[in-house]
C-alpha positions as CSV (number, residue, x, y, z in Angstrom):
1,M,81.8,33.1,100.8
2,K,82.3,36.8,102.1
3,P,80.9,39.7,100.1
4,I,84.2,40.6,98.9
5,V,86.7,38.1,97.3
6,Y,90.3,39.1,96.5
7,V,91.9,36.9,94.0
8,L,95.7,37.4,93.8
9,G,98.0,36.1,91.0
10,S,100.7,35.5,93.6
11,D,101.1,35.8,97.4
12,S,103.9,38.4,96.7
13,D,100.9,40.8,95.8
14,L,99.7,40.8,99.4
15,P,101.7,43.9,100.6
16,Q,100.1,46.0,97.8
17,L,96.6,45.1,99.2
18,E,97.0,45.3,102.9
19,G,95.9,48.9,103.1
20,G,92.6,47.8,101.4
21,F,92.3,45.0,104.0
22,E,92.6,47.5,106.8
23,L,89.9,49.7,105.3
24,L,87.5,46.7,104.9
25,R,88.1,45.9,108.5
26,H,87.4,49.4,109.5
27,F,84.0,49.2,107.8
28,D,83.3,45.7,109.3
29,L,83.1,44.0,105.8
30,G,84.1,40.4,105.4
31,F,86.4,39.5,102.8
32,E,88.4,36.4,101.6
33,V,91.7,36.2,99.9
34,R,92.7,33.5,97.4
35,V,95.8,33.0,95.3
36,L,95.0,31.6,91.8
37,S,96.7,32.1,88.4
38,A,94.8,32.9,85.2
39,H,97.6,31.0,83.5
40,R,98.4,28.2,85.8
41,T,95.0,27.5,87.4
42,P,92.6,28.6,84.7
43,H,90.1,26.0,85.7
44,E,90.0,27.0,89.4
45,C,89.7,30.6,88.4
46,G,86.7,30.0,86.3
47,E,85.1,27.8,89.0
48,L,85.6,30.4,91.6
49,A,84.1,33.3,89.4
50,S,81.2,31.3,88.2
51,S,80.2,30.2,91.7
52,A,81.0,33.4,93.6
53,E,77.5,35.1,93.3
54,A,75.6,31.9,94.4
55,Q,77.9,31.7,97.5
56,G,77.3,35.2,98.6
57,A,80.2,37.3,97.0
58,R,79.1,40.6,95.7
59,V,82.4,42.2,94.5
60,L,85.6,40.5,93.0
61,I,88.9,42.3,93.5
62,A,91.7,40.8,91.4
63,A,95.4,41.8,91.8
64,A,97.8,40.8,89.0
65,G,101.0,42.0,87.5
66,M,102.6,41.7,84.0
67,A,100.2,40.2,81.6
68,A,97.5,40.7,84.3
69,A,94.8,38.3,82.7
70,L,93.3,37.5,86.1
71,P,90.7,40.2,86.3
72,G,89.5,39.5,82.8
73,V,89.2,35.9,83.4
74,L,87.1,36.5,86.4
75,A,84.9,39.0,84.6
76,A,84.4,36.5,81.8
77,H,83.0,34.0,84.2
78,S,80.9,36.0,86.6
79,P,78.4,38.7,86.5
80,L,79.7,40.4,89.6
81,P,81.7,43.6,89.5
82,V,85.3,43.0,89.1
83,I,88.0,45.5,90.2
84,G,91.4,45.0,88.8
85,V,94.5,46.2,90.7
86,P,97.6,46.3,88.6
87,I,100.8,45.2,90.5
88,G,104.1,46.5,89.7
89,G,107.4,44.7,89.9
90,S,107.9,43.8,86.2
91,A,110.4,45.4,83.9
92,L,107.7,47.9,83.1
93,S,106.9,48.7,86.6
94,G,103.2,47.7,86.5
95,V,102.4,49.8,83.4
96,D,102.0,46.5,81.4
97,A,99.4,45.2,84.0
98,L,97.7,48.6,84.0
99,Y,97.3,48.4,80.2
100,S,96.2,44.7,80.3
101,I,93.5,45.3,82.9
102,S,92.2,48.6,81.4
103,Q,92.0,47.3,77.9
104,M,89.3,44.7,78.3
105,P,87.2,44.1,75.2
106,G,83.7,45.5,75.0
107,G,81.2,43.4,77.0
108,V,83.8,42.1,79.5
109,P,84.0,45.1,82.0
110,V,86.7,45.4,84.6
111,A,87.1,48.5,86.7
112,T,90.8,49.4,87.0
113,T,92.7,51.1,89.8
114,G,96.1,52.7,89.8
115,I,99.2,50.7,90.3
116,G,100.3,49.4,93.6
117,K,99.3,50.3,97.2
118,A,97.0,53.3,96.4
119,G,95.3,51.0,93.9
120,G,94.9,48.4,96.6
121,K,93.2,50.9,98.9
122,N,91.0,52.3,96.2
123,A,89.8,48.9,95.2
124,A,88.6,48.3,98.6
125,L,86.8,51.8,98.7
126,I,85.0,51.1,95.3
127,A,83.9,47.7,96.8
128,V,82.6,49.7,99.8
129,R,80.8,52.2,97.6
130,I,79.2,49.3,95.6
131,L,78.0,47.5,98.7
132,A,76.9,50.8,100.4
133,L,74.3,51.2,97.5
134,Q,72.2,48.5,99.1
135,D,73.2,49.3,102.9
136,A,72.1,52.5,104.4
137,D,74.2,52.0,107.5
138,L,77.4,51.3,105.4
139,M,76.7,54.4,103.4
140,R,76.3,56.5,106.5
141,R,79.6,55.1,107.8
142,Y,81.4,55.6,104.5
143,K,80.2,59.3,104.4
144,E,81.6,59.8,108.0
145,W,84.8,58.2,106.8
146,I,85.0,60.7,103.8
147,D,84.3,63.6,106.3
148,D,87.2,62.3,108.7
149,Q,89.5,62.3,105.7
150,R,88.4,66.0,104.9
151,K,89.0,67.0,108.5
152,A,92.4,65.4,108.6
153,V,93.5,67.4,105.5
154,L,92.1,70.7,106.9
155,A,94.0,70.0,110.2
156,K,97.3,69.6,108.2
157,D,96.4,72.7,106.4
158,R,96.1,74.7,109.6
159,E,99.4,73.2,110.9
160,V,101.3,74.2,107.8
161,Q,99.8,77.6,107.7
162,A,100.7,78.1,111.5
163,R,104.2,77.0,110.8
164,Y,105.0,78.7,107.6
165,G,102.4,81.4,107.3
166,S,101.6,83.1,104.1
167,D,103.8,85.4,102.0
168,T,100.9,86.7,99.9
């Protein structure tokens, strides 16, 4: 098993996570993607979560919408960090999933990102940060990535200033 395992409640969640997949590829981190339902395949969810650590996984990322029980089910069966990504698309635009994931009972922690594509990217970056704690080279590459993001924003700032100037 790869160090990062994504578990999606539905394959329709894939577009929300692809930005995160790209980031993990950038950092040369292996990941797996599974589609399992907390409600329709609860046995398989429990099996995956309870065996993930022994099989080499280090972080579980669970994407789910609506009732969004999947991250909690994984966390209940695994000592690994679980990051929940709320997916929109319901009548409540993902707010229901956000509340569901963020309101885990004490003792069953799940980290929660924002809804949708930004959440998908942030879940990957949280996983990178977790893994970088035990990998000095990954930490160095992550810090370089952060600095590249900073430089990109400053370049845009210079562009905007050159184009529009300042009235102050």
